[in-house]
Each structure stands twice: as C-alpha cells, then as structure tokens.
N, C-alpha and C positions, 0 to 999 in steps of 0.2 A: 257202620261202626264210627263212633265219634272220634275225631282226631284230637291230638294234643292242642293244635292250634284252635280248634273250635271250643275245646274245654277252657282254654285260657281266655278266649274272647268272652265266653259266658261268665267266667269268674270275675273278669274285669267289670262287666256290666253289673253284676250283682253286688260287687263291693262299692261301686259308685265312687264317692269322694274319698273313700278310705284307700282305694287302690294306690293313688299317687304317693302318699306319705310312707306307705309300707313297701311298695314294690318298684316304683319308678327308677330307683337308683340301681337296679339290677338288670342285667341284659335279658333275662327270661326267668320264668318260674322254674324251680327245681322239680324233679320227678315226684318227690314226696309232697310238695305243695300242690301239684296238679291232682294228686290222688286225694289228699286230705281236705282241701278247701271245699269241694262240693259237699262232702259229708257234713262238715261243720256249718256251712251256709244253709243246709237243709234243716238244721236244728237238732241233729242227732248227737249223742255222746260218742266219743271216739278215743281210741288209743293210737297215737302216732309214733311209730317206731322207725328210727333212722339215726345215723351217726351224728355227732356234733358237727355244727356248721353246715347242715343240710337245709336249713330254713324252717325247722319245726316251729320256732318261736313266732315268726311272722305268720305262719300258717294258723296258729292258734289265736294270736292277738287280733289279726285283722277282722275275722268274723265276730269276735267278741265286741270290738269297738263298733262294728256295723250294727250289731244288735242294740248296744247301748244308745247309739245315736238315733236309731229308728224308734226306740221305745221311750226316749227322753230320760236319760239316766238321772237318778236321784243321787244325792250324797248318801254314802251308805256303809260299805262299798257295794257297788253294783258288779264290779269285777274283782274277784279274789284270786290272786296268783301266788302259789306256794312253791318255793324253790328250796333245795336242800342246804345251800351255803350262803354265807354273807357275801362272798366274792361274786357269786352269780347275781345276787340281788343288786350289788353295786354296778355290775356290768349292764344289767337290764336298765338301770337308771340312766346310765350314759347313753344307751342306745335308743330308749323310747320315751324319756321324760318330755323332751321337746316335741316329739311327734304327737303325743297325747295332748299336750298343751295347745298345739296348733289346731287340733281338732275340737278344742273347747272342753276337754276333760281334765279334771284335776287328778293327781296321782301322788301316792306316798309310798316310800320304799323303806320299810321298817325292819331293822335288825338290832342286835345288841350293840353294833357299831353306831347306829343312828336310831335311837329308841324313841325320839320325840315325834309326835303327830300334831298336825294343825288343829286348832280348836274346832273347825268345821271339817267333818270327816270327808275324805276325798271320794271321787267316783271309783277310783281303782286303788287297790292295796296290793303291794308286792311284799311278801314277807316269808319268813322261815317257819317251820312247825313250832319252834320254841316261842317265837314272838307271837304267833297266833294263839298259842296256849295262854300267854299272859294277857292278851287282848280279850279273849273270851271271858276271863275272870274280871277284867276291869272296865270294859266298854260293852255294856249290854244294850239290848234293844235296837241294834242296828243291823244284825246279821240276816234278818228276813228280807233285806233288799238285794242280796246276792243273786244275780241272774246268770253269771258265767263264772265257772270255776276251772282253773288250770293247775294241774299238778306237774311241775317241770322236773325233768331228769329223775323220774321216780325210781328207776332201777337202782339208784344210789341209796334209797331208803328201804326199798322192798326187802323184807327178810331180816331186818334188824329192829332194835328197840325203837329207833326213831320212826321207822315205818309203822310199827304197832301204835305208837303215840298218835301218828297222823290218822290211823283208822279210827281211834276213839274220838279225836277232835272232830272228824267229819260226822261221826255218829252223834256227837253232842249237837252239832249244827242241825242235823236232820230232825232230832227230837225236839230241840228247844226253839228253832228259828224257821226252818224251811217248810212252809205250808205247801209250796210248790217247788220241787227240786229245780235247781238251776241247770243249764246246759253244762256238761262236764267233759273235760278233755285231759287225757294223760299224755305227756311227752316223755319218751324214753329211748335209750339206746335199744338195739335189737335184743330181745329176750326170747326165751324158749316158749313161753306160754302167755302171750298178750291177753287172751280172754280171761285167763285165771287171775292175772294181775288186775284187770278191770273189775272183775267180780269182787275182789277183796276191798277195793277202794271206792268204786263208783257204780258198780252193778253192770248190767248189760251194756255193751258198747260195740260199735263197728271198729274194725282194725284197719289202719292204713300203714302200708310199708311194703315197697316193691323195689325191684332192681337188686342186682347182686352187688355186694360190697367190693370196693377196690381191691385188687390183688396186693399182697404184702410180700416185700422182699425182706426177709428176716434172717439175721445171723446171731449166733450166740458167742459171747466173749467171756473172758474170765475176770477182767478188772476194768475199772473206770478209765485207766490209762489206755488199755487196748481199745476200748470203745471210742474214746475221743480221737485217738490216732486214726481209727478206721473212718470216722466222720471227716476228718481233715483230708485223708487220702481220696475220699469220694467227693471232695469239695462241697461238703455240707457243713456250713458254719453257723447255722442257727439251730441249736440243739435243745430239746426239752427232755430232761431226764426225770422220770417218775420213780419215786421211792415209796416204800410201804410204811415209813414212819418219819416223824419230824427229826428225830435224832440222826437217822440215816442221811436225810437231806443236809443237815448242818455239817456233819462230820465229813461227808464226801465233798461238799463245797469247800470246806476248810482245807482238806487234803489237796484238792485241785489247785487252790491258790498257793499253798505252802510248797508243793512239789513243782509248781510252775507248769502244770499240765495245760493250762489255758491262761491267757492274760487276765490279771486280777480284776480289771475294770469291766470285764465281760462275763463275770461269774455272779449269778443271782440265786436267791433262795426264796421259796414261796410256801408258806404253810399257815395254819390258823393261829399259831401262837405268836406271830408277828402282829404289830399294830395295824389297824386298817390303813392308816396313812402310809406306812412303809409298804404294805402290799400294793396299794394303788400306785405308789411311785415306781416300784419295781416293775409292775405290769406295763406302765408307760415306757420305762427305760428299755425293757426287753422288747416291747413292740417296735420301738424305734431303732433297735440295734440291728446291724447287718451280720455281726459275728458275735455270738454269745451262747452261753450254756446256762440253763436255769434248772436247778434241782427243786422238784415240787412234790408235794403229796397229792391226794385226790382233789385239792382245791383248784388245780388247773386242769383236771380231767374234764371239766364242764366247758361250756361255751364262752368263757371269759376271753375277751379280745386281746390276744397277744401277738397279732400279726401272723405272717407266714413263717412256719417252722419247717426246716428242711430235713430233720431227722428226729425220731423219737427213740429214747433209750429207756428200757425198763430194768431198773436195778432190782434183780430177783423177780420171780413171777408175782403178778398181782393176785388178788383173792380168787378170781374166777376168769373163765374164758371171755365173758362179756366185757370185763374191765380190760383184758388184754386187747381186745378189738377197739374199745373206746379210747384207750390211751394212745395206741398206735395211730388211730384215726385223727389225732390232733396234728399230725405232721403231713406235709406234702399235699395240702388241700388243693393246690392247682395242678397237681400231677395225676396221672392215671394210675400210678403205683405208689405204695407207701414204702418208705425206707425206714426200717426199724432194727434195733439191736437189743439183745437181752444180755444181762450180766448174770451168769450162773456161778454161784459160790460152791455148789455141791452137785453131785450126780443127780440127786432128786430134783434140783432146780432145772437141770437140763431136760430131764424126762417130762417135767411139768410144762416147760416151754414147748417141747415137741408135741405134747398132747393138745395144748392150746392152739398151736399153729394148725394142727390137723382139724380141730373142731371149727376154727375160723374158716378154713378152706372149704369145709363141708357144710358150713353154716349151722352147726350143731351146738349152739350156745346153751350152757346150763342155766337153769333158773333156780334161785334159792328157795328152799322149802319154807313156807310161811308158818313156822311154828312160833307162836307168839312168845315173847319174853314176859314172863309172869310178873317181873318187877315193875313193868309199866302199869300194872293194876294199882300198885302203891302210889306211883307218881301221879296217876290220873285221879285216884281217890283224894289225895292231898289237894290237887288243883280244883277238883269239883267242890270239895268242902270249904276251901278258901273262897270260892265264888259264892258259896251258900253257907255262910257262917252259922245260920240258925239250924243247920243240920239237914240231912236227907235220910229217908228210910232206906234200909238195905236193898229192898226191891228196886227202888229208883236207881241206886248205884249199880245194881246188877244190869239194869237196862242199858245204862251208859257203857258199861265195861264188857258187854256181851261179845265184842270182837276178840277178846283176849282169852276167855276160858269159860268153863261151865259154872253153874251156880254153886256147886259143891266146892270147887277149888276156890272160887272168889270168896265164898263164905269162910273158908279156912284162912284165907289171907286177912280178911277184915277182922275176924275173931283174934288173930295173932296181933294185929295192930292195936286192938283194944287192950289185950293182955300186957303189951309192952308199952302202954301209955302214949302211943302216938295218936290214937283216936279215943273218943269218949262215947259211952252209950248212955243216952238219956231217954227212957221210955222205949219207944220203937224207932228212935232216930239215932244216927251217928253224927257226931260233931267233931270238928278239928280240935286237937289239943293246942295249948299255947305254943308248944314247940313247932307245930306245923304252921301256925299263924306267923310266928317269928321268921321261919324259913321263907314263907310266902312273901312277906313284906320285903325281904331282901331279894326277891325274884329267884329263889333257888329251888322252887318246886316245879318249874316249867321245863326242865331239861332232863333227858335220859342219857346224856353223854356222860359216861363214867370217867372221871379224871380227879386227880388230887387237886386240892385248892392251889391255884397258881399264885406265883409272886410276880409282881411287875418289875421288869428290868428297865432301868433308867440310865441314860447317858449322863454321867456326872458333869461333863463339860457344858452341855446345853440344857440339861433338865428335861429333855424330851424323852418320852417312853420309846423303847425299842420293841418290846414284846413281853412274853411271859415265859417263865420256867416252872416246872412242877417237880423237879427232882432236887437232890441235895447239891450244893455248890459252896466251896470254901474259899478258894483263891482265884479261880478263873472258870470261864465257860465259853462255849461257842454258840453264837446266835446271829442270824442273818448272814451266815457264811464267814464270820470274822471271829477271831479270838478276842476276848475281853478279860481284863483284870478287874477283880472285885475290889472296890475301894471302901465300901461301907454297906452294911445291911441294917436297915432301919424299919422295924415293923414288917409290913408285907411288901417292902420295896428293897430292891438290890441295886446299888449304884455302881456303875462300871465305867472303865475307860479303855481305849484300845490297847492291845498288846498283852494278852494274857499268857500264862505259861504254856510251854510246848505241849504238855500233856492235857491241856484243857479239852473238854468234850461237851457235847450238847447234853442238857439236863432236862429230860422229860420222862415223867413216870409212864410206864406202859399202861395203855388203856385196857380196861376189862372187856371181856367178850360179852358181858351182860350189861344191862342197864344200870344206871347210877344207884338205884335203890335196892339192888340185889341183896345186900347184907341184911335188909329188914324183912326178907321173906322168912317164913318158917323153915327150919333146917331141913325138914323132909322135902319141901319144894325146891330148896337150893340143890339138894342131892339129886332130885329128879332132873333138874335142868343141866346139871353137870354130866349126868349119865346120858342124857338125850339132848345134846347141844343143838342150837339152831343151825 
C-alpha cells in the first residue's frame, strides 16, 4: 500500500517547477490535496469536497498550471476559473496573480468591481457567472482554447437561479466552442451527493474527499450581548458573526457599537452592498486585528483571507446544514475543535440548530434539490439573442436551454415573451426587442440576482462612495455599521454624513426567492413555481 510520503514524493515529481510556487510555503500537503492531486494529474475530471482553508484551490490550480505549461498555453483563456462572489475573485487575485506571473502566465480577474480586460486576452481568466455571461456575448471566438475549467465553491450556487444560469453558460460553451471538452474540476464544501452535483455541471467525475470533519463545540445563546460575553469569557477575541441578511449585519453592528458591547474601532461589517474598496479595507483591518468582531453575510463564508478567527457566531440558523458546517469552519483553523455559538430568537431556531448539529456530527448534510428556476430561461434567452441580434430559431434556443426545462415549457415561455413584446418573431426566427437590446447595452441581462435598483450612498465630506441601499430612506440610515444622516438625495445618489438619528436602520429590499426575471414568466408558471419552490 502506498504511503502518504510516497504519494507526496510522486506528486512533487509530477508537478515539477510548479511545486515550489504553490506548495513550498506550507509544511506539508493537506489530506484533501494528497487525495485530489493524483486524480487531477492523471487528467480526470473531479469533485473535490472539503471545508474552506483545506487547500482545495491549490489542489486544482497546480495541475491546471502544469497542463498549461506542458502544452504551451495560448492566449485564450486556457484556464477558466469561475467563483460565486466578487470577494472571492479579489482574494484569488491577491493569492495567485504573482504566482502565475512568475511562471510566465498572464491572468485577469474580472468582476463588476473590475470589469476591464487587457487588449490581449490572458492565459487564465478568473470570473463570476454574471461576468462570464457578459463575456460570452461580447468576446467571441476565444472560448475554444479553454483546456482546464474550475468551478469554485459550487455548493453556494447549486440549487438556485445562479447555479441554473451557470448550467446554461457551460452548455453554451459546449455547443458553440468546445470541440474537445477541457479537464473540469468542481470545488465544494461537503455535500450529500457529489456525483449528482458533478452530473449537473460537468458530467462523470471522480470524487475526492476524505477524513472526518473537526468536532464542533457549539452553544445556543439568545442575544448578541450574550454571545459576545461568552466569547470574552472564553478568551476568544477574534469573532466572525454570520447573518442571513445585509440589514441584520448592519443593525447588529450598530447596536454593538451603540450599546458598547464591543470597542467601536473593533466592529466591522462585510456584505455585497458595500463598495469593493471598503470591503478590501475591512478585510485587511480585520485580518490584522487581534480583538475584533465582524458581522458578515455569505461574502465571508468563502475562503477570503481574514486571518485566524477564534470564534464563529451564527445569528439565527443558516439555510441548510452544509452552510452551518461551512460557516463554523471559518473559525479555529489551527485548533482541533471548532468553537461556535448560535443566536436563536425562537424555539424553531433552537430546534433547527439542534438538527444541524446532529447532522454535522453524523455527516448527514442535506443537498438542495436541483429544480431549475424557470425565470433563468428568460434571462438566458435575452443573453443569447443579444449575442445573436440577427435572431435564432426556437429549436436552437431549446438546445441551449435544455438544462432548464422540457420543450413544451420552454415553448410556453418564449410564446409569452413574444405576446408581451419582449421578443419578436420573424419567419422561423426569434429576435430581441429594442427593450431587450437596451437592457443588454446597460449590462442588465447578465444577472439572475433579484434585487431592487440600488442607489449609491456617498460620503458628503469626501465625495467617496460607501455602498448601496435598495430600500426607502428619508432622514438617516445604517451602512458599514455606522449611523448616517442624509443631507441630500440627487438622482440615484444619496449624500450622507456621520451621525444619523437614533432610529436609523439599514435599508435593503428583501431579495426574492426566485430569479430576477420571475415577473416576466406566464402567470401559470409563476403559480407552479410558488407551489413547488426550489
């Protein structure tokens, strides 16, 4: 039987010059790396399942880079890396841009925060599903060069509208560009059915994921005050508190400062409605802090580098047991046991926490049912027709949209879009209406994230943007964990200064459970989705 030492020696030999840049800074390979690297170095597709910070990213990238160097990477991209959030793409840039450059590979990290690309397309592209959607429409003729595909933290997309969008985007690449499929790898937290996840996105794949998760020491509290007091008593002063909404993050951070539950200079907030510059700054500040609490949404559930965290607090139960384990796993990375607290507001919260704890103990993590969101068929129809303004015949559209529904349902959706003047029928072809083209030119057909149109919040003293709000605000608001007084509203911008009223609250519209274009579906299909939710 081959020992781990012998496996590591073989992996090091096979990686050659790539070994040093990716692994020399670590004392040894992690168990998931020892299991996954031989699979990927053999050229097989794989699903790599393990918690955050276990080395999945290096395990995927090192073989990809080895392949590109061996085969002589063309501009292209040859490596396509898709991650679910802008924060994760930014973190990947900090960790790997110089590594790739030192190995002679160019890389671009494209999101809505950094939308520009060099004139010569790079060897490696790191991007989100929404940015990839935009690029497929605007940069054609380059996608046949993809030799290695990585889908990072896929559990965060699987089972929702963004995951359905990704399925169609990959289908478009297979149909239009890939004469020979690239090597493909999925990176994910532990899920119940890795082969099923692989089948939906990349087809047959080997599964890597071994070893039991770290034990969890978990207590349920009633309030944020109780939770922070417990952390201090246990001498755990670097706290990551996960919330299920942006408003909850903001309001709890403001309460923590106002009630002096924690020193104000050690209270941070992290969510997608803050500007990229503010998110990067607070990540650096929290990483450097020895005593701090950061209230975050799922934006920090991923592998963004925030240093060592000594306690994880879950403000109400997350959506599922997998998220429960993933969020708690962000803490105590150098310890054999995780220290975690849950804040339960109701008896139902307590029962859910108990159920999640039992499921985590028995490694029985639920997996979302992949019932496609039919509104994605509208979004992708708009995207496809923007990319093909001369029109497409319905059968061609059906081929692209096959991962979402049967032909009868897709036909019903397309007929309804023609009747409501979103699409036009000319002979046997469907064409985009001017409304669709106008939306596309503004970049608004590439996302399925359902949200109200945001307004930019600007610091009136400096002129610098702070973030966005999507709800109503008249005299004051909470953003970035601080109260602000509104001094002027001008167009789509709100100018503020510190010191809002005591009753100021975070202003974010509640996101829909369905994709952004759900209201454009036929009423009968809307009713079907409401009765049979994902």
